[in-house]
ChimeraX commands (.cxc) that place a marker at each C-alpha (Angstrom):
marker #1 position -6.31,24.28,15.92 radius 0.5
marker #1 position -9.39,22.87,13.84 radius 0.5
marker #1 position -7.98,24.60,10.90 radius 0.5
marker #1 position -4.90,22.84,11.50 radius 0.5
marker #1 position -5.94,19.32,12.22 radius 0.5
marker #1 position -8.84,19.88,9.01 radius 0.5
marker #1 position -5.60,21.11,6.85 radius 0.5
marker #1 position -3.46,17.69,8.22 radius 0.5
marker #1 position -6.59,15.53,7.89 radius 0.5
marker #1 position -7.04,16.54,3.66 radius 0.5
marker #1 position -3.38,16.27,3.46 radius 0.5
marker #1 position -3.86,12.21,4.30 radius 0.5
marker #1 position -6.17,11.46,2.57 radius 0.5
marker #1 position -5.69,12.85,-0.82 radius 0.5
marker #1 position -1.61,11.36,-0.27 radius 0.5
marker #1 position -3.45,8.19,0.15 radius 0.5
marker #1 position -6.04,9.04,-2.60 radius 0.5
marker #1 position -2.43,9.28,-4.64 radius 0.5
marker #1 position -1.02,6.57,-3.49 radius 0.5
marker #1 position -3.91,4.35,-4.75 radius 0.5
marker #1 position -4.12,5.87,-7.84 radius 0.5
marker #1 position -0.11,5.16,-8.59 radius 0.5
marker #1 position -0.19,1.95,-6.83 radius 0.5
marker #1 position -3.26,1.16,-9.08 radius 0.5
marker #1 position -1.45,2.20,-12.18 radius 0.5
marker #1 position 1.23,0.48,-11.17 radius 0.5
marker #1 position -0.89,-2.66,-11.07 radius 0.5
marker #1 position -1.47,-2.31,-14.50 radius 0.5
marker #1 position 2.03,-1.22,-15.55 radius 0.5
marker #1 position 4.49,-3.61,-14.48 radius 0.5
marker #1 position 5.12,-6.78,-16.13 radius 0.5
marker #1 position 5.38,-10.51,-13.73 radius 0.5
marker #1 position 3.23,-11.29,-11.23 radius 0.5
marker #1 position 5.74,-9.97,-8.25 radius 0.5
marker #1 position 5.84,-6.64,-9.27 radius 0.5
marker #1 position 2.37,-6.52,-9.37 radius 0.5
marker #1 position 2.27,-7.79,-5.84 radius 0.5
marker #1 position 4.66,-5.23,-4.68 radius 0.5
marker #1 position 2.53,-2.67,-6.00 radius 0.5
marker #1 position -0.86,-3.58,-4.62 radius 0.5
marker #1 position 1.11,-4.21,-0.89 radius 0.5
marker #1 position 1.41,-0.07,-1.37 radius 0.5
marker #1 position -2.28,0.40,-1.67 radius 0.5
marker #1 position -2.99,-1.72,0.74 radius 0.5
marker #1 position -0.88,-0.02,3.34 radius 0.5
marker #1 position 0.31,2.83,2.33 radius 0.5
marker #1 position -2.37,4.22,1.12 radius 0.5
marker #1 position -5.08,3.03,2.81 radius 0.5
marker #1 position -3.17,4.09,5.97 radius 0.5
marker #1 position -2.98,7.61,5.11 radius 0.5
marker #1 position -6.54,7.57,3.80 radius 0.5
marker #1 position -7.91,5.85,7.42 radius 0.5
marker #1 position -4.98,8.08,9.24 radius 0.5
marker #1 position -7.55,10.95,7.74 radius 0.5
marker #1 position -10.32,10.06,8.43 radius 0.5
marker #1 position -9.50,9.02,12.21 radius 0.5
marker #1 position -8.26,12.66,12.34 radius 0.5
marker #1 position -11.42,13.57,10.55 radius 0.5
marker #1 position -13.61,11.64,13.69 radius 0.5
marker #1 position -11.50,13.19,16.48 radius 0.5
marker #1 position -11.09,11.17,19.60 radius 0.5
marker #1 position -14.22,8.75,19.26 radius 0.5
marker #1 position -15.59,5.41,19.08 radius 0.5
marker #1 position -15.10,5.93,15.70 radius 0.5
marker #1 position -11.97,7.11,15.52 radius 0.5
marker #1 position -10.67,4.02,18.14 radius 0.5
marker #1 position -12.73,1.81,15.45 radius 0.5
marker #1 position -10.66,3.30,12.49 radius 0.5
marker #1 position -7.24,2.90,14.49 radius 0.5
marker #1 position -7.84,-1.47,14.78 radius 0.5
marker #1 position -9.20,-1.53,10.72 radius 0.5
marker #1 position -5.31,0.03,10.60 radius 0.5
marker #1 position -3.39,-2.27,12.77 radius 0.5
marker #1 position -5.71,-5.33,11.18 radius 0.5
marker #1 position -3.96,-3.70,7.88 radius 0.5
marker #1 position -0.76,-3.33,9.03 radius 0.5
marker #1 position -0.41,-6.51,10.24 radius 0.5
marker #1 position -1.97,-8.88,7.67 radius 0.5
marker #1 position -1.57,-7.50,4.54 radius 0.5
marker #1 position 2.41,-8.09,5.17 radius 0.5
marker #1 position 1.56,-11.18,5.81 radius 0.5
marker #1 position -0.19,-12.37,3.60 radius 0.5
marker #1 position 1.71,-10.53,0.11 radius 0.5
marker #1 position 4.41,-13.03,1.74 radius 0.5
marker #1 position 2.12,-16.52,2.21 radius 0.5
marker #1 position 0.54,-15.41,-1.52 radius 0.5
marker #1 position 4.59,-14.70,-2.48 radius 0.5
marker #1 position 5.79,-17.90,-1.35 radius 0.5
marker #1 position 2.42,-19.99,-2.31 radius 0.5
marker #1 position 3.34,-19.00,-6.26 radius 0.5
marker #1 position 7.30,-19.72,-5.17 radius 0.5
marker #1 position 6.39,-23.08,-5.03 radius 0.5
marker #1 position 4.06,-23.46,-7.55 radius 0.5
marker #1 position 6.93,-22.87,-9.65 radius 0.5
marker #1 position 6.22,-19.45,-10.90 radius 0.5
marker #1 position 9.33,-17.60,-11.61 radius 0.5
marker #1 position 10.36,-13.70,-10.99 radius 0.5
marker #1 position 10.58,-11.97,-14.46 radius 0.5
marker #1 position 14.86,-11.08,-14.45 radius 0.5
marker #1 position 16.61,-9.24,-16.51 radius 0.5
marker #1 position 19.05,-11.97,-18.40 radius 0.5
marker #1 position 20.25,-9.42,-20.59 radius 0.5
marker #1 position 24.39,-9.68,-18.60 radius 0.5
marker #1 position 24.23,-5.76,-18.81 radius 0.5
marker #1 position 24.69,-4.31,-15.61 radius 0.5
marker #1 position 22.42,-1.55,-14.93 radius 0.5
marker #1 position 25.02,1.60,-14.96 radius 0.5
marker #1 position 25.71,0.62,-18.38 radius 0.5
marker #1 position 21.88,0.38,-20.21 radius 0.5
marker link #1:1,2 radius 0.2
marker link #1:2,3 radius 0.2
marker link #1:3,4 radius 0.2
marker link #1:4,5 radius 0.2
marker link #1:5,6 radius 0.2
marker link #1:6,7 radius 0.2
marker link #1:7,8 radius 0.2
marker link #1:8,9 radius 0.2
marker link #1:9,10 radius 0.2
marker link #1:10,11 radius 0.2
marker link #1:11,12 radius 0.2
marker link #1:12,13 radius 0.2
marker link #1:13,14 radius 0.2
marker link #1:14,15 radius 0.2
marker link #1:15,16 radius 0.2
marker link #1:16,17 radius 0.2
marker link #1:17,18 radius 0.2
marker link #1:18,19 radius 0.2
marker link #1:19,20 radius 0.2
marker link #1:20,21 radius 0.2
marker link #1:21,22 radius 0.2
marker link #1:22,23 radius 0.2
marker link #1:23,24 radius 0.2
marker link #1:24,25 radius 0.2
marker link #1:25,26 radius 0.2
marker link #1:26,27 radius 0.2
marker link #1:27,28 radius 0.2
marker link #1:28,29 radius 0.2
marker link #1:29,30 radius 0.2
marker link #1:30,31 radius 0.2
marker link #1:31,32 radius 0.2
marker link #1:32,33 radius 0.2
marker link #1:33,34 radius 0.2
marker link #1:34,35 radius 0.2
marker link #1:35,36 radius 0.2
marker link #1:36,37 radius 0.2
marker link #1:37,38 radius 0.2
marker link #1:38,39 radius 0.2
marker link #1:39,40 radius 0.2
marker link #1:40,41 radius 0.2
marker link #1:41,42 radius 0.2
marker link #1:42,43 radius 0.2
marker link #1:43,44 radius 0.2
marker link #1:44,45 radius 0.2
marker link #1:45,46 radius 0.2
marker link #1:46,47 radius 0.2
marker link #1:47,48 radius 0.2
marker link #1:48,49 radius 0.2
marker link #1:49,50 radius 0.2
marker link #1:50,51 radius 0.2
marker link #1:51,52 radius 0.2
marker link #1:52,53 radius 0.2
marker link #1:53,54 radius 0.2
marker link #1:54,55 radius 0.2
marker link #1:55,56 radius 0.2
marker link #1:56,57 radius 0.2
marker link #1:57,58 radius 0.2
marker link #1:58,59 radius 0.2
marker link #1:59,60 radius 0.2
marker link #1:60,61 radius 0.2
marker link #1:61,62 radius 0.2
marker link #1:62,63 radius 0.2
marker link #1:63,64 radius 0.2
marker link #1:64,65 radius 0.2
marker link #1:65,66 radius 0.2
marker link #1:66,67 radius 0.2
marker link #1:67,68 radius 0.2
marker link #1:68,69 radius 0.2
marker link #1:69,70 radius 0.2
marker link #1:70,71 radius 0.2
marker link #1:71,72 radius 0.2
marker link #1:72,73 radius 0.2
marker link #1:73,74 radius 0.2
marker link #1:74,75 radius 0.2
marker link #1:75,76 radius 0.2
marker link #1:76,77 radius 0.2
marker link #1:77,78 radius 0.2
marker link #1:78,79 radius 0.2
marker link #1:79,80 radius 0.2
marker link #1:80,81 radius 0.2
marker link #1:81,82 radius 0.2
marker link #1:82,83 radius 0.2
marker link #1:83,84 radius 0.2
marker link #1:84,85 radius 0.2
marker link #1:85,86 radius 0.2
marker link #1:86,87 radius 0.2
marker link #1:87,88 radius 0.2
marker link #1:88,89 radius 0.2
marker link #1:89,90 radius 0.2
marker link #1:90,91 radius 0.2
marker link #1:91,92 radius 0.2
marker link #1:92,93 radius 0.2
marker link #1:93,94 radius 0.2
marker link #1:94,95 radius 0.2
marker link #1:95,96 radius 0.2
marker link #1:96,97 radius 0.2
marker link #1:97,98 radius 0.2
marker link #1:98,99 radius 0.2
marker link #1:99,100 radius 0.2
marker link #1:100,101 radius 0.2
marker link #1:101,102 radius 0.2
marker link #1:102,103 radius 0.2
marker link #1:103,104 radius 0.2
marker link #1:104,105 radius 0.2
marker link #1:105,106 radius 0.2
marker link #1:106,107 radius 0.2
marker link #1:107,108 radius 0.2
marker link #1:108,109 radius 0.2
view
């Protein structure tokens, strides 16, 4: 059973790390504020969540796992709220999303 738990833990840690790397590259490559904000939210929720899950599996049933669960819940609830508030503030400030105005539908490109 320990081998299965270790394998699941390392899978979550590696997958979370890969999501963080892909999200970081996405933050550098995306063209405007809103798409960069989306990449940052992927890093925080999915990448961070998988890393925290892997750490919880490594910790076992202990106080450390409970603390990691509290951190995960905080991220799970606070991150989408903060991202939404940031997007609304940017929109209210007049920052418009970068849209494709070429008039060509995606299937005809």
